[in-house]
mmCIF file as Biopython writes it, N, C-alpha, C and O atoms, coordinates in Angstrom:
data_model
#
loop_
_atom_site.group_PDB
_atom_site.id
_atom_site.type_symbol
_atom_site.label_atom_id
_atom_site.label_alt_id
_atom_site.label_comp_id
_atom_site.label_asym_id
_atom_site.label_entity_id
_atom_site.label_seq_id
_atom_site.pdbx_PDB_ins_code
_atom_site.Cartn_x
_atom_site.Cartn_y
_atom_site.Cartn_z
_atom_site.occupancy
_atom_site.B_iso_or_equiv
_atom_site.auth_seq_id
_atom_site.auth_asym_id
_atom_site.pdbx_PDB_model_num
ATOM 1   N N  . MET A ? 1  ? 0.887   -1.041 0.133   1.0 0.0 1  A 1 
ATOM 2   C CA . MET A ? 1  ? -0.154  0.071  -0.429  1.0 0.0 1  A 1 
ATOM 3   C C  . MET A ? 1  ? 0.926   1.135  0.219   1.0 0.0 1  A 1 
ATOM 4   O O  . MET A ? 1  ? 1.646   1.390  1.184   1.0 0.0 1  A 1 
ATOM 5   N N  . ALA A ? 2  ? 0.214   1.779  -1.790  1.0 0.0 2  A 1 
ATOM 6   C CA . ALA A ? 2  ? 1.883   3.180  -0.935  1.0 0.0 2  A 1 
ATOM 7   C C  . ALA A ? 2  ? 0.285   4.220  -1.902  1.0 0.0 2  A 1 
ATOM 8   O O  . ALA A ? 2  ? -0.631  3.759  -2.584  1.0 0.0 2  A 1 
ATOM 9   N N  . SER A ? 3  ? 0.550   5.440  -1.575  1.0 0.0 3  A 1 
ATOM 10  C CA . SER A ? 3  ? 0.077   6.322  -2.184  1.0 0.0 3  A 1 
ATOM 11  C C  . SER A ? 3  ? 0.643   7.969  -2.443  1.0 0.0 3  A 1 
ATOM 12  O O  . SER A ? 3  ? -0.034  8.966  -2.694  1.0 0.0 3  A 1 
ATOM 13  N N  . ARG A ? 4  ? 2.173   7.836  -2.277  1.0 0.0 4  A 1 
ATOM 14  C CA . ARG A ? 4  ? 2.828   9.662  -2.589  1.0 0.0 4  A 1 
ATOM 15  C C  . ARG A ? 4  ? 4.624   8.452  -2.944  1.0 0.0 4  A 1 
ATOM 16  O O  . ARG A ? 4  ? 5.160   7.529  -2.331  1.0 0.0 4  A 1 
ATOM 17  N N  . LEU A ? 5  ? 4.854   9.033  -3.928  1.0 0.0 5  A 1 
ATOM 18  C CA . LEU A ? 5  ? 6.191   8.307  -4.477  1.0 0.0 5  A 1 
ATOM 19  C C  . LEU A ? 5  ? 6.907   9.278  -4.932  1.0 0.0 5  A 1 
ATOM 20  O O  . LEU A ? 5  ? 6.532   9.844  -5.959  1.0 0.0 5  A 1 
ATOM 21  N N  . SER A ? 6  ? 8.480   9.820  -4.061  1.0 0.0 6  A 1 
ATOM 22  C CA . SER A ? 6  ? 9.189   11.135 -4.500  1.0 0.0 6  A 1 
ATOM 23  C C  . SER A ? 6  ? 9.848   9.720  -5.378  1.0 0.0 6  A 1 
ATOM 24  O O  . SER A ? 6  ? 9.863   8.489  -5.358  1.0 0.0 6  A 1 
ATOM 25  N N  . ILE A ? 7  ? 10.668  11.628 -6.588  1.0 0.0 7  A 1 
ATOM 26  C CA . ILE A ? 7  ? 11.594  10.786 -7.278  1.0 0.0 7  A 1 
ATOM 27  C C  . ILE A ? 7  ? 12.750  11.386 -7.383  1.0 0.0 7  A 1 
ATOM 28  O O  . ILE A ? 7  ? 12.914  11.777 -8.538  1.0 0.0 7  A 1 
ATOM 29  N N  . GLU A ? 8  ? 13.699  11.653 -6.632  1.0 0.0 8  A 1 
ATOM 30  C CA . GLU A ? 8  ? 15.283  11.983 -6.728  1.0 0.0 8  A 1 
ATOM 31  C C  . GLU A ? 8  ? 16.037  11.866 -7.048  1.0 0.0 8  A 1 
ATOM 32  O O  . GLU A ? 8  ? 16.690  11.172 -6.269  1.0 0.0 8  A 1 
ATOM 33  N N  . MET A ? 9  ? 16.643  12.158 -7.992  1.0 0.0 9  A 1 
ATOM 34  C CA . MET A ? 9  ? 18.306  11.256 -8.789  1.0 0.0 9  A 1 
ATOM 35  C C  . MET A ? 9  ? 19.302  11.928 -7.874  1.0 0.0 9  A 1 
ATOM 36  O O  . MET A ? 9  ? 20.265  12.682 -8.015  1.0 0.0 9  A 1 
ATOM 37  N N  . ALA A ? 10 ? 18.756  11.422 -7.017  1.0 0.0 10 A 1 
ATOM 38  C CA . ALA A ? 10 ? 19.660  12.158 -4.711  1.0 0.0 10 A 1 
ATOM 39  C C  . ALA A ? 10 ? 19.552  11.640 -4.205  1.0 0.0 10 A 1 
ATOM 40  O O  . ALA A ? 10 ? 18.822  10.843 -4.794  1.0 0.0 10 A 1 
ATOM 41  N N  . SER A ? 11 ? 19.826  11.036 -2.647  1.0 0.0 11 A 1 
ATOM 42  C CA . SER A ? 11 ? 20.023  9.846  -2.254  1.0 0.0 11 A 1 
ATOM 43  C C  . SER A ? 11 ? 18.048  10.434 -1.042  1.0 0.0 11 A 1 
ATOM 44  O O  . SER A ? 11 ? 17.500  11.482 -0.699  1.0 0.0 11 A 1 
ATOM 45  N N  . SER A ? 12 ? 17.861  9.329  -0.934  1.0 0.0 12 A 1 
ATOM 46  C CA . SER A ? 12 ? 15.351  9.397  -0.532  1.0 0.0 12 A 1 
ATOM 47  C C  . SER A ? 12 ? 15.850  9.997  0.716   1.0 0.0 12 A 1 
ATOM 48  O O  . SER A ? 12 ? 14.927  10.177 1.509   1.0 0.0 12 A 1 
ATOM 49  N N  . LEU A ? 13 ? 17.389  10.490 1.303   1.0 0.0 13 A 1 
ATOM 50  C CA . LEU A ? 13 ? 17.333  10.768 2.480   1.0 0.0 13 A 1 
ATOM 51  C C  . LEU A ? 13 ? 16.008  12.384 3.320   1.0 0.0 13 A 1 
ATOM 52  O O  . LEU A ? 13 ? 16.308  13.508 2.916   1.0 0.0 13 A 1 
ATOM 53  N N  . ALA A ? 14 ? 15.226  12.335 3.959   1.0 0.0 14 A 1 
ATOM 54  C CA . ALA A ? 14 ? 13.981  12.685 4.142   1.0 0.0 14 A 1 
ATOM 55  C C  . ALA A ? 14 ? 13.111  13.431 3.168   1.0 0.0 14 A 1 
ATOM 56  O O  . ALA A ? 14 ? 12.618  14.538 2.952   1.0 0.0 14 A 1 
ATOM 57  N N  . TRP A ? 15 ? 13.224  11.837 2.561   1.0 0.0 15 A 1 
ATOM 58  C CA . TRP A ? 15 ? 11.623  12.327 1.431   1.0 0.0 15 A 1 
ATOM 59  C C  . TRP A ? 15 ? 10.856  11.310 2.082   1.0 0.0 15 A 1 
ATOM 60  O O  . TRP A ? 15 ? 9.838   10.882 1.538   1.0 0.0 15 A 1 
ATOM 61  N N  . GLY A ? 16 ? 11.359  10.748 3.533   1.0 0.0 16 A 1 
ATOM 62  C CA . GLY A ? 16 ? 9.977   9.590  3.764   1.0 0.0 16 A 1 
ATOM 63  C C  . GLY A ? 16 ? 9.086   10.214 4.692   1.0 0.0 16 A 1 
ATOM 64  O O  . GLY A ? 16 ? 8.006   9.759  5.068   1.0 0.0 16 A 1 
ATOM 65  N N  . ARG A ? 17 ? 9.938   11.931 5.237   1.0 0.0 17 A 1 
ATOM 66  C CA . ARG A ? 17 ? 8.532   12.677 5.489   1.0 0.0 17 A 1 
ATOM 67  C C  . ARG A ? 17 ? 7.201   13.399 5.199   1.0 0.0 17 A 1 
ATOM 68  O O  . ARG A ? 17 ? 6.225   13.897 5.759   1.0 0.0 17 A 1 
ATOM 69  N N  . TYR A ? 18 ? 7.840   13.114 3.777   1.0 0.0 18 A 1 
ATOM 70  C CA . TYR A ? 18 ? 7.232   13.717 3.206   1.0 0.0 18 A 1 
ATOM 71  C C  . TYR A ? 18 ? 5.825   12.129 1.994   1.0 0.0 18 A 1 
ATOM 72  O O  . TYR A ? 18 ? 4.823   12.348 1.314   1.0 0.0 18 A 1 
ATOM 73  N N  . THR A ? 19 ? 6.361   11.141 2.239   1.0 0.0 19 A 1 
ATOM 74  C CA . THR A ? 19 ? 5.772   9.703  0.873   1.0 0.0 19 A 1 
ATOM 75  C C  . THR A ? 19 ? 5.129   9.147  2.261   1.0 0.0 19 A 1 
ATOM 76  O O  . THR A ? 19 ? 3.911   9.049  2.117   1.0 0.0 19 A 1 
ATOM 77  N N  . GLY A ? 20 ? 5.719   8.600  4.051   1.0 0.0 20 A 1 
ATOM 78  C CA . GLY A ? 20 ? 4.931   8.602  4.925   1.0 0.0 20 A 1 
ATOM 79  C C  . GLY A ? 20 ? 5.513   7.044  4.573   1.0 0.0 20 A 1 
ATOM 80  O O  . GLY A ? 20 ? 6.290   6.573  3.742   1.0 0.0 20 A 1 
ATOM 81  N N  . ILE A ? 21 ? 4.553   6.434  5.870   1.0 0.0 21 A 1 
ATOM 82  C CA . ILE A ? 21 ? 5.707   5.293  5.600   1.0 0.0 21 A 1 
ATOM 83  C C  . ILE A ? 21 ? 5.440   4.180  4.822   1.0 0.0 21 A 1 
ATOM 84  O O  . ILE A ? 21 ? 6.302   3.315  4.668   1.0 0.0 21 A 1 
ATOM 85  N N  . PHE A ? 22 ? 4.253   4.096  4.274   1.0 0.0 22 A 1 
ATOM 86  C CA . PHE A ? 22 ? 3.906   3.869  2.888   1.0 0.0 22 A 1 
ATOM 87  C C  . PHE A ? 22 ? 4.170   3.844  1.459   1.0 0.0 22 A 1 
ATOM 88  O O  . PHE A ? 22 ? 3.751   3.041  0.624   1.0 0.0 22 A 1 
ATOM 89  N N  . GLY A ? 23 ? 5.075   5.042  1.282   1.0 0.0 23 A 1 
ATOM 90  C CA . GLY A ? 23 ? 5.318   5.761  0.720   1.0 0.0 23 A 1 
ATOM 91  C C  . GLY A ? 23 ? 6.780   5.435  -0.205  1.0 0.0 23 A 1 
ATOM 92  O O  . GLY A ? 23 ? 7.971   5.339  0.092   1.0 0.0 23 A 1 
ATOM 93  N N  . LYS A ? 24 ? 6.309   5.371  -0.961  1.0 0.0 24 A 1 
ATOM 94  C CA . LYS A ? 24 ? 8.140   4.924  -2.483  1.0 0.0 24 A 1 
ATOM 95  C C  . LYS A ? 24 ? 8.913   5.786  -2.579  1.0 0.0 24 A 1 
ATOM 96  O O  . LYS A ? 24 ? 8.583   6.958  -2.759  1.0 0.0 24 A 1 
ATOM 97  N N  . ASN A ? 25 ? 10.206  5.343  -2.471  1.0 0.0 25 A 1 
ATOM 98  C CA . ASN A ? 25 ? 11.124  7.108  -2.815  1.0 0.0 25 A 1 
ATOM 99  C C  . ASN A ? 25 ? 12.058  6.164  -4.208  1.0 0.0 25 A 1 
ATOM 100 O O  . ASN A ? 25 ? 12.201  4.945  -4.118  1.0 0.0 25 A 1 
ATOM 101 N N  . LEU A ? 26 ? 12.528  6.844  -5.235  1.0 0.0 26 A 1 
ATOM 102 C CA . LEU A ? 26 ? 13.187  6.910  -6.193  1.0 0.0 26 A 1 
ATOM 103 C C  . LEU A ? 26 ? 14.436  6.850  -6.150  1.0 0.0 26 A 1 
ATOM 104 O O  . LEU A ? 26 ? 14.647  6.752  -7.359  1.0 0.0 26 A 1 
ATOM 105 N N  . ALA A ? 27 ? 15.973  6.825  -5.429  1.0 0.0 27 A 1 
ATOM 106 C CA . ALA A ? 27 ? 16.223  7.159  -5.370  1.0 0.0 27 A 1 
ATOM 107 C C  . ALA A ? 27 ? 17.746  6.992  -6.040  1.0 0.0 27 A 1 
ATOM 108 O O  . ALA A ? 27 ? 18.030  6.018  -6.738  1.0 0.0 27 A 1 
ATOM 109 N N  . VAL A ? 28 ? 18.456  7.801  -5.813  1.0 0.0 28 A 1 
ATOM 110 C CA . VAL A ? 28 ? 20.638  6.376  -5.743  1.0 0.0 28 A 1 
ATOM 111 C C  . VAL A ? 28 ? 20.352  6.972  -3.816  1.0 0.0 28 A 1 
ATOM 112 O O  . VAL A ? 28 ? 20.394  8.015  -3.165  1.0 0.0 28 A 1 
ATOM 113 N N  . ASP A ? 29 ? 20.014  5.229  -3.571  1.0 0.0 29 A 1 
ATOM 114 C CA . ASP A ? 29 ? 20.579  5.906  -1.398  1.0 0.0 29 A 1 
ATOM 115 C C  . ASP A ? 29 ? 22.153  4.078  -1.810  1.0 0.0 29 A 1 
ATOM 116 O O  . ASP A ? 29 ? 22.344  3.118  -1.063  1.0 0.0 29 A 1 
ATOM 117 N N  . THR A ? 30 ? 22.943  4.409  -3.367  1.0 0.0 30 A 1 
ATOM 118 C CA . THR A ? 30 ? 24.666  3.759  -3.294  1.0 0.0 30 A 1 
ATOM 119 C C  . THR A ? 30 ? 25.734  5.026  -3.780  1.0 0.0 30 A 1 
ATOM 120 O O  . THR A ? 30 ? 25.779  6.194  -4.166  1.0 0.0 30 A 1 
ATOM 121 N N  . PHE A ? 31 ? 26.228  4.295  -3.573  1.0 0.0 31 A 1 
ATOM 122 C CA . PHE A ? 31 ? 27.798  4.598  -4.445  1.0 0.0 31 A 1 
ATOM 123 C C  . PHE A ? 31 ? 27.804  4.843  -5.864  1.0 0.0 31 A 1 
ATOM 124 O O  . PHE A ? 31 ? 27.758  3.951  -6.711  1.0 0.0 31 A 1 
ATOM 125 N N  . GLY A ? 32 ? 27.887  6.601  -6.200  1.0 0.0 32 A 1 
ATOM 126 C CA . GLY A ? 32 ? 27.219  6.129  -7.144  1.0 0.0 32 A 1 
ATOM 127 C C  . GLY A ? 32 ? 27.893  5.626  -8.985  1.0 0.0 32 A 1 
ATOM 128 O O  . GLY A ? 32 ? 28.461  4.534  -8.994  1.0 0.0 32 A 1 
ATOM 129 N N  . LYS A ? 33 ? 27.838  6.186  -10.031 1.0 0.0 33 A 1 
ATOM 130 C CA . LYS A ? 33 ? 27.579  4.907  -11.323 1.0 0.0 33 A 1 
ATOM 131 C C  . LYS A ? 33 ? 28.632  6.348  -11.972 1.0 0.0 33 A 1 
ATOM 132 O O  . LYS A ? 33 ? 28.959  7.516  -11.765 1.0 0.0 33 A 1 
ATOM 133 N N  . SER A ? 34 ? 28.794  5.194  -12.854 1.0 0.0 34 A 1 
ATOM 134 C CA . SER A ? 34 ? 29.858  6.088  -14.345 1.0 0.0 34 A 1 
ATOM 135 C C  . SER A ? 34 ? 29.676  5.652  -15.800 1.0 0.0 34 A 1 
ATOM 136 O O  . SER A ? 34 ? 29.855  4.468  -16.089 1.0 0.0 34 A 1 
ATOM 137 N N  . GLY A ? 35 ? 29.337  6.527  -16.712 1.0 0.0 35 A 1 
ATOM 138 C CA . GLY A ? 35 ? 28.650  6.350  -17.657 1.0 0.0 35 A 1 
ATOM 139 C C  . GLY A ? 35 ? 28.490  7.595  -18.380 1.0 0.0 35 A 1 
ATOM 140 O O  . GLY A ? 35 ? 28.868  8.739  -18.128 1.0 0.0 35 A 1 
ATOM 141 N N  . LYS A ? 36 ? 27.716  6.999  -19.516 1.0 0.0 36 A 1 
ATOM 142 C CA . LYS A ? 36 ? 26.671  7.764  -20.362 1.0 0.0 36 A 1 
ATOM 143 C C  . LYS A ? 36 ? 25.749  8.440  -19.976 1.0 0.0 36 A 1 
ATOM 144 O O  . LYS A ? 36 ? 24.837  7.963  -20.652 1.0 0.0 36 A 1 
ATOM 145 N N  . ALA A ? 37 ? 25.249  9.311  -19.300 1.0 0.0 37 A 1 
ATOM 146 C CA . ALA A ? 37 ? 24.121  10.390 -18.182 1.0 0.0 37 A 1 
ATOM 147 C C  . ALA A ? 37 ? 23.226  8.749  -18.405 1.0 0.0 37 A 1 
ATOM 148 O O  . ALA A ? 37 ? 23.060  7.845  -17.586 1.0 0.0 37 A 1 
ATOM 149 N N  . ASN A ? 38 ? 22.608  8.906  -20.409 1.0 0.0 38 A 1 
ATOM 150 C CA . ASN A ? 38 ? 21.279  7.335  -20.161 1.0 0.0 38 A 1 
ATOM 151 C C  . ASN A ? 38 ? 21.461  6.771  -19.815 1.0 0.0 38 A 1 
ATOM 152 O O  . ASN A ? 38 ? 20.492  6.391  -19.158 1.0 0.0 38 A 1 
ATOM 153 N N  . ASP A ? 39 ? 22.495  6.008  -19.652 1.0 0.0 39 A 1 
ATOM 154 C CA . ASP A ? 39 ? 22.970  4.620  -19.371 1.0 0.0 39 A 1 
ATOM 155 C C  . ASP A ? 39 ? 22.540  4.740  -18.021 1.0 0.0 39 A 1 
ATOM 156 O O  . ASP A ? 39 ? 21.425  4.277  -17.778 1.0 0.0 39 A 1 
ATOM 157 N N  . VAL A ? 40 ? 23.187  5.265  -17.078 1.0 0.0 40 A 1 
ATOM 158 C CA . VAL A ? 40 ? 23.450  5.542  -15.747 1.0 0.0 40 A 1 
ATOM 159 C C  . VAL A ? 40 ? 21.613  6.298  -15.538 1.0 0.0 40 A 1 
ATOM 160 O O  . VAL A ? 40 ? 21.074  5.719  -14.594 1.0 0.0 40 A 1 
ATOM 161 N N  . ILE A ? 41 ? 21.100  6.879  -15.886 1.0 0.0 41 A 1 
ATOM 162 C CA . ILE A ? 41 ? 20.001  6.850  -15.867 1.0 0.0 41 A 1 
ATOM 163 C C  . ILE A ? 41 ? 19.046  5.608  -15.698 1.0 0.0 41 A 1 
ATOM 164 O O  . ILE A ? 41 ? 18.502  5.195  -14.674 1.0 0.0 41 A 1 
ATOM 165 N N  . ASP A ? 42 ? 18.984  5.019  -17.286 1.0 0.0 42 A 1 
ATOM 166 C CA . ASP A ? 42 ? 17.812  3.567  -17.069 1.0 0.0 42 A 1 
ATOM 167 C C  . ASP A ? 42 ? 18.464  3.469  -15.978 1.0 0.0 42 A 1 
ATOM 168 O O  . ASP A ? 42 ? 18.001  3.869  -14.909 1.0 0.0 42 A 1 
ATOM 169 N N  . ASP A ? 43 ? 19.778  2.852  -16.117 1.0 0.0 43 A 1 
ATOM 170 C CA . ASP A ? 43 ? 20.331  1.866  -15.131 1.0 0.0 43 A 1 
ATOM 171 C C  . ASP A ? 43 ? 19.515  1.644  -13.481 1.0 0.0 43 A 1 
ATOM 172 O O  . ASP A ? 43 ? 19.554  0.468  -13.120 1.0 0.0 43 A 1 
ATOM 173 N N  . TYR A ? 44 ? 18.908  2.471  -12.621 1.0 0.0 44 A 1 
ATOM 174 C CA . TYR A ? 44 ? 18.821  3.186  -11.466 1.0 0.0 44 A 1 
ATOM 175 C C  . TYR A ? 44 ? 17.142  3.775  -11.817 1.0 0.0 44 A 1 
ATOM 176 O O  . TYR A ? 44 ? 16.515  4.499  -11.045 1.0 0.0 44 A 1 
ATOM 177 N N  . GLY A ? 45 ? 16.786  3.431  -12.729 1.0 0.0 45 A 1 
ATOM 178 C CA . GLY A ? 45 ? 15.009  3.994  -12.874 1.0 0.0 45 A 1 
ATOM 179 C C  . GLY A ? 45 ? 14.883  4.667  -12.902 1.0 0.0 45 A 1 
ATOM 180 O O  . GLY A ? 45 ? 13.738  4.702  -12.452 1.0 0.0 45 A 1 
ATOM 181 N N  . PHE A ? 46 ? 15.187  5.794  -13.151 1.0 0.0 46 A 1 
ATOM 182 C CA . PHE A ? 46 ? 14.947  6.884  -14.084 1.0 0.0 46 A 1 
ATOM 183 C C  . PHE A ? 46 ? 13.741  7.684  -15.812 1.0 0.0 46 A 1 
ATOM 184 O O  . PHE A ? 46 ? 13.452  8.730  -16.394 1.0 0.0 46 A 1 
ATOM 185 N N  . ASN A ? 47 ? 13.539  6.389  -15.817 1.0 0.0 47 A 1 
ATOM 186 C CA . ASN A ? 47 ? 12.831  6.326  -17.241 1.0 0.0 47 A 1 
ATOM 187 C C  . ASN A ? 47 ? 11.551  6.901  -17.209 1.0 0.0 47 A 1 
ATOM 188 O O  . ASN A ? 47 ? 11.211  7.843  -16.493 1.0 0.0 47 A 1 
ATOM 189 N N  . LEU A ? 48 ? 10.738  6.185  -18.158 1.0 0.0 48 A 1 
ATOM 190 C CA . LEU A ? 48 ? 9.899   6.626  -17.809 1.0 0.0 48 A 1 
ATOM 191 C C  . LEU A ? 48 ? 9.254   5.151  -17.992 1.0 0.0 48 A 1 
ATOM 192 O O  . LEU A ? 48 ? 8.143   5.098  -17.465 1.0 0.0 48 A 1 
ATOM 193 N N  . ALA A ? 49 ? 9.606   4.107  -18.518 1.0 0.0 49 A 1 
ATOM 194 C CA . ALA A ? 49 ? 9.170   2.961  -18.133 1.0 0.0 49 A 1 
ATOM 195 C C  . ALA A ? 49 ? 9.061   2.306  -16.532 1.0 0.0 49 A 1 
ATOM 196 O O  . ALA A ? 49 ? 8.292   1.528  -15.969 1.0 0.0 49 A 1 
ATOM 197 N N  . HIS A ? 50 ? 9.853   2.810  -16.278 1.0 0.0 50 A 1 
ATOM 198 C CA . HIS A ? 50 ? 10.577  2.401  -15.059 1.0 0.0 50 A 1 
ATOM 199 C C  . HIS A ? 50 ? 9.201   3.043  -14.457 1.0 0.0 50 A 1 
ATOM 200 O O  . HIS A ? 50 ? 8.082   2.548  -14.594 1.0 0.0 50 A 1 
ATOM 201 N N  . ILE A ? 51 ? 9.477   4.101  -13.847 1.0 0.0 51 A 1 
ATOM 202 C CA . ILE A ? 51 ? 8.115   5.170  -13.330 1.0 0.0 51 A 1 
ATOM 203 C C  . ILE A ? 51 ? 7.007   4.416  -13.133 1.0 0.0 51 A 1 
ATOM 204 O O  . ILE A ? 51 ? 6.325   3.935  -12.228 1.0 0.0 51 A 1 
ATOM 205 N N  . SER A ? 52 ? 7.084   4.496  -14.413 1.0 0.0 52 A 1 
ATOM 206 C CA . SER A ? 52 ? 4.785   4.425  -14.663 1.0 0.0 52 A 1 
ATOM 207 C C  . SER A ? 52 ? 4.624   2.921  -14.519 1.0 0.0 52 A 1 
ATOM 208 O O  . SER A ? 52 ? 3.510   2.558  -14.141 1.0 0.0 52 A 1 
ATOM 209 N N  . ARG A ? 53 ? 5.494   2.019  -14.742 1.0 0.0 53 A 1 
ATOM 210 C CA . ARG A ? 53 ? 5.318   0.749  -14.281 1.0 0.0 53 A 1 
ATOM 211 C C  . ARG A ? 53 ? 5.163   1.031  -12.097 1.0 0.0 53 A 1 
ATOM 212 O O  . ARG A ? 53 ? 4.501   0.471  -11.223 1.0 0.0 53 A 1 
ATOM 213 N N  . MET A ? 54 ? 5.668   1.599  -12.101 1.0 0.0 54 A 1 
ATOM 214 C CA . MET A ? 54 ? 5.531   2.263  -10.737 1.0 0.0 54 A 1 
ATOM 215 C C  . MET A ? 54 ? 5.044   2.592  -9.998  1.0 0.0 54 A 1 
ATOM 216 O O  . MET A ? 54 ? 5.131   2.162  -8.848  1.0 0.0 54 A 1 
ATOM 217 N N  . VAL A ? 55 ? 4.267   3.584  -10.425 1.0 0.0 55 A 1 
ATOM 218 C CA . VAL A ? 55 ? 3.308   3.910  -10.568 1.0 0.0 55 A 1 
ATOM 219 C C  . VAL A ? 55 ? 1.801   3.316  -10.679 1.0 0.0 55 A 1 
ATOM 220 O O  . VAL A ? 55 ? 0.877   3.793  -10.021 1.0 0.0 55 A 1 
ATOM 221 N N  . LYS A ? 56 ? 1.640   2.192  -11.605 1.0 0.0 56 A 1 
ATOM 222 C CA . LYS A ? 56 ? 0.676   1.424  -11.740 1.0 0.0 56 A 1 
ATOM 223 C C  . LYS A ? 56 ? 0.048   0.771  -10.281 1.0 0.0 56 A 1 
ATOM 224 O O  . LYS A ? 56 ? -0.932  0.638  -9.549  1.0 0.0 56 A 1 
ATOM 225 N N  . LYS A ? 57 ? 1.610   0.462  -10.540 1.0 0.0 57 A 1 
ATOM 226 C CA . LYS A ? 57 ? 1.708   -0.614 -9.343  1.0 0.0 57 A 1 
ATOM 227 C C  . LYS A ? 57 ? 1.014   0.185  -7.810  1.0 0.0 57 A 1 
ATOM 228 O O  . LYS A ? 57 ? 0.560   -0.564 -6.945  1.0 0.0 57 A 1 
ATOM 229 N N  . MET A ? 58 ? 1.000   1.090  -7.681  1.0 0.0 58 A 1 
ATOM 230 C CA . MET A ? 58 ? 1.102   1.927  -6.450  1.0 0.0 58 A 1 
ATOM 231 C C  . MET A ? 58 ? -0.669  2.324  -6.466  1.0 0.0 58 A 1 
ATOM 232 O O  . MET A ? 58 ? -1.309  2.786  -5.521  1.0 0.0 58 A 1 
ATOM 233 N N  . ILE A ? 59 ? -1.197  1.968  -7.882  1.0 0.0 59 A 1 
ATOM 234 C CA . ILE A ? 59 ? -2.704  2.091  -7.635  1.0 0.0 59 A 1 
ATOM 235 C C  . ILE A ? 59 ? -3.265  0.469  -8.538  1.0 0.0 59 A 1 
ATOM 236 O O  . ILE A ? 59 ? -4.420  0.044  -8.560  1.0 0.0 59 A 1 
ATOM 237 N N  . ASP A ? 60 ? -2.432  0.034  -8.989  1.0 0.0 60 A 1 
ATOM 238 C CA . ASP A ? 60 ? -3.650  -1.665 -7.986  1.0 0.0 60 A 1 
ATOM 239 C C  . ASP A ? 60 ? -3.444  -1.905 -7.027  1.0 0.0 60 A 1 
ATOM 240 O O  . ASP A ? 60 ? -4.397  -2.319 -6.367  1.0 0.0 60 A 1 
ATOM 241 N N  . GLU A ? 61 ? -2.089  -1.801 -6.349  1.0 0.0 61 A 1 
ATOM 242 C CA . GLU A ? 61 ? -2.874  -2.100 -4.706  1.0 0.0 61 A 1 
ATOM 243 C C  . GLU A ? 61 ? -3.093  -0.968 -3.946  1.0 0.0 61 A 1 
ATOM 244 O O  . GLU A ? 61 ? -2.553  -0.789 -2.855  1.0 0.0 61 A 1 
ATOM 245 N N  . ASN A ? 62 ? -4.062  0.009  -4.607  1.0 0.0 62 A 1 
ATOM 246 C CA . ASN A ? 62 ? -4.564  0.543  -4.104  1.0 0.0 62 A 1 
ATOM 247 C C  . ASN A ? 62 ? -6.450  1.048  -3.969  1.0 0.0 62 A 1 
ATOM 248 O O  . ASN A ? 62 ? -7.236  1.724  -3.304  1.0 0.0 62 A 1 
ATOM 249 N N  . LYS A ? 63 ? -6.305  -0.270 -5.651  1.0 0.0 63 A 1 
ATOM 250 C CA . LYS A ? 63 ? -7.931  -0.516 -5.691  1.0 0.0 63 A 1 
ATOM 251 C C  . LYS A ? 63 ? -8.733  -0.869 -4.419  1.0 0.0 63 A 1 
ATOM 252 O O  . LYS A ? 63 ? -9.353  -0.053 -3.737  1.0 0.0 63 A 1 
ATOM 253 N N  . ASN A ? 64 ? -8.632  -2.248 -4.187  1.0 0.0 64 A 1 
ATOM 254 C CA . ASN A ? 64 ? -8.501  -2.190 -3.143  1.0 0.0 64 A 1 
ATOM 255 C C  . ASN A ? 64 ? -9.647  -1.864 -1.934  1.0 0.0 64 A 1 
ATOM 256 O O  . ASN A ? 64 ? -10.753 -2.294 -1.607  1.0 0.0 64 A 1 
ATOM 257 N N  . LEU A ? 65 ? -8.353  -0.476 -1.323  1.0 0.0 65 A 1 
ATOM 258 C CA . LEU A ? 65 ? -8.513  -0.031 -0.608  1.0 0.0 65 A 1 
ATOM 259 C C  . LEU A ? 65 ? -10.361 0.978  0.246   1.0 0.0 65 A 1 
ATOM 260 O O  . LEU A ? 65 ? -11.007 1.982  -0.053  1.0 0.0 65 A 1 
ATOM 261 N N  . GLN A ? 66 ? -10.421 0.272  0.950   1.0 0.0 66 A 1 
ATOM 262 C CA . GLN A ? 66 ? -11.540 1.619  1.553   1.0 0.0 66 A 1 
ATOM 263 C C  . GLN A ? 66 ? -11.036 2.007  3.077   1.0 0.0 66 A 1 
ATOM 264 O O  . GLN A ? 66 ? -10.420 1.520  4.025   1.0 0.0 66 A 1 
ATOM 265 N N  . ILE A ? 67 ? -11.937 3.610  2.535   1.0 0.0 67 A 1 
ATOM 266 C CA . ILE A ? 67 ? -11.754 4.518  3.901   1.0 0.0 67 A 1 
ATOM 267 C C  . ILE A ? 67 ? -13.097 4.581  4.426   1.0 0.0 67 A 1 
ATOM 268 O O  . ILE A ? 67 ? -14.219 4.745  3.947   1.0 0.0 67 A 1 
ATOM 269 N N  . VAL A ? 68 ? -12.438 4.335  5.958   1.0 0.0 68 A 1 
ATOM 270 C CA . VAL A ? 68 ? -13.372 4.113  6.675   1.0 0.0 68 A 1 
ATOM 271 C C  . VAL A ? 68 ? -13.778 5.830  7.432   1.0 0.0 68 A 1 
ATOM 272 O O  . VAL A ? 68 ? -12.960 6.713  7.691   1.0 0.0 68 A 1 
ATOM 273 N N  . LYS A ? 69 ? -15.406 5.869  7.656   1.0 0.0 69 A 1 
ATOM 274 C CA . LYS A ? 69 ? -15.123 7.486  7.688   1.0 0.0 69 A 1 
ATOM 275 C C  . LYS A ? 69 ? -15.377 7.296  8.940   1.0 0.0 69 A 1 
ATOM 276 O O  . LYS A ? 69 ? -15.347 8.242  9.727   1.0 0.0 69 A 1 
#
């Protein structure tokens, strides 16, 4: 269950305060890589295909949630 997604091409440090405990953070929390920019970006998942899959999965996970009033 996730309702918020942060996308940061650096550390995810402090993003948890905005995404919450059920949120997702797409970030670089390892030592960097070298290479062509587009290759490195794709390798870390900062591309439309990967982000779209993440968002679709989040929507699918939340489809059956019931809001209690």
